N, C-alpha and C positions, 0 to 999 in steps of 0.2 A: 361561447367560442363551436364551431362547424365540424366538425368530424372532417371536415373533406381540409378546413386549415389545419387540423391537430395530423392529419398525415403526411402534411406539403413540413409541419415543424418539426417532424418525427427525421424527414428527408433530410430537412437543411441539419438536422443535428451531426447524423452519420456521415454526412459528406463532409461535412467541418471535420469530423472526430476521424475518420478516415483520412482525410486530410493532413492533417498534421504528423502523422504516423504513428500516434499515441495506441494503435492496435496490437501492436506487438507484449507481449507479455514478457514476463521478466523470467527466463529460465535460473532456479539458483541447483548449485552441484557445489559436492565437498572440493572435488579439483578446482572449478574454475572459478569459484564463487566473486572472486576480484573481476577477473575477464570482463562476465556478463552483469555486472553491478556499474563498469564503467563504458559500458556502450549504451548506445543509447537505439530509440528504433528505427526503421529505416524512414527516409522522410522527414523527420524533427526536426527543427528549426535550428537550434543549437543543445550543444553537450552540456553537461555541468560542469560547471570549470573546476579543473583537479582539487582544489579546497575540500567542497563539497564530495565528491566523492571518495577523498580520503576521509570524510568526517562520519558518512553512511556506511564505508568499509569500519569504522572503529565500531559504531552504537552496533552494528550485525553480530561484529569482534564479542562485545563486551554483554550481548545479549545470549551469544551460542559460546560463547568460550570455548571457540574452534573445533565445537564438535561440526557433523556434516550436516545439513540440513534438506530435507526432502519434500520437492511440492506436493502441493493436496491436502485434503483433510481442512482451512481454511478457504473458507469463502467469506472477500470484504467487499461490499458495498457499497460505490459511491459513486454519485454520477458521472456521467462521461461527459459530460460537458458543465461547466460554473461559471456564472454570472460576474460572482463574484467573490477570490479567494478568503475573505476575513471571514466567513463564515458556512462551512463546510458540511454537510451533514454528511455521517458516514457509519455505519454498520460493519462489524465484524463477527462468524460463529464459526465455529470447530466441531467439525461431526466426533463427540466423543458420548461414551457412554456415562461418562462419571460416575462410577463407580469407587469407591474406597481403594480399588487396588488400578485404576484406569482413569484418569483424572489430566485434564488439565489443571497446569498451574500459575501461565500467564499467557497474554497475548500482547505481541508487542509492537506496537504501530511505527513503522520507521519512511520517513519520504527523502525522493532523488535529492529535490532542489533549494529545501528549506533550508536556511541559516543553522537550525538545529533539527538535526533530523529523526531523534530521538523525542515521536510527538506525543504518546500516549503509550501507557502500559496496565494492564487490566490484571488483575490476581484472583486468582478461582482458588475452592478446594473443592472435594470432594458435595460438600453439603450449600453448593450453589444451582445445584440442579441443572444447570443447561450452562454451556461456554457460549452466552452470547454479551454484546454488548454493540451500544451505539453511541454516538455523542458527533458534538462537532468542534472540528479543528480548522485551523488556516492554513493553504496553500502560496508557496511562492509565487509557480507559475505552474505550466503543465507540465506535467510529471508521473513518474511512475507512485505508488503509494505500496506499500511492505506491509503486508502482514505474517510475523514470526510468531506461531505457540510451543511452548514450552509440556511433554506430558509429563506427567507421573514417571515414567521409566525411563525419565533422560535423554528422550527421542527431538527433535526440532521437526517443526512442519509448515508452511510457509504458502500463501496466497497472494494473487497482488495483484491488481486495479490500475487502469488506464484514465486519467481524466483530463482535459482541456480547462484551462481555467483565462478566461478572456480580461479580468479585475486583480490586478497582481496584489497576493499582501505579503507577509512578511519581509520587507523589501532593509530591514538593514544590513547592515555590513557586519560581519563576525571578524 
């Protein structure tokens, strides 16, 4: 592929991504967590059914046990445009010194539109060295993917990424 074609392909992906409305990030605040999760980005074609929103909120409550979640420290890497939702590469990392006093205990990945929102959890200890993990996940539709990390001091941090899925997966009903 010539460099010209790569530039055009990149522009097409960006246009498709922007047109879907998936560019807006998810902001979590302790007081407004349910309102932020129930909303979708401007221009997004359809909102998640109420049952999926409730399932996602329940998954977040299970992870955080009602504690406040701050935005930052978590980087979630997922392609902006995915041809097939059956196998989507994903990597997550947390900015942490990983010492005996200050380390990441767990990273939990939660999706917006999958029938079962809690996709994967990674556990860490100070001996892990780095708080990074990568895997492949199934995505039901164009959505926001959320990563919440739990630190050894009991605080929770989050990061999110939006992805456009052209061929959906996880279509079973719950």
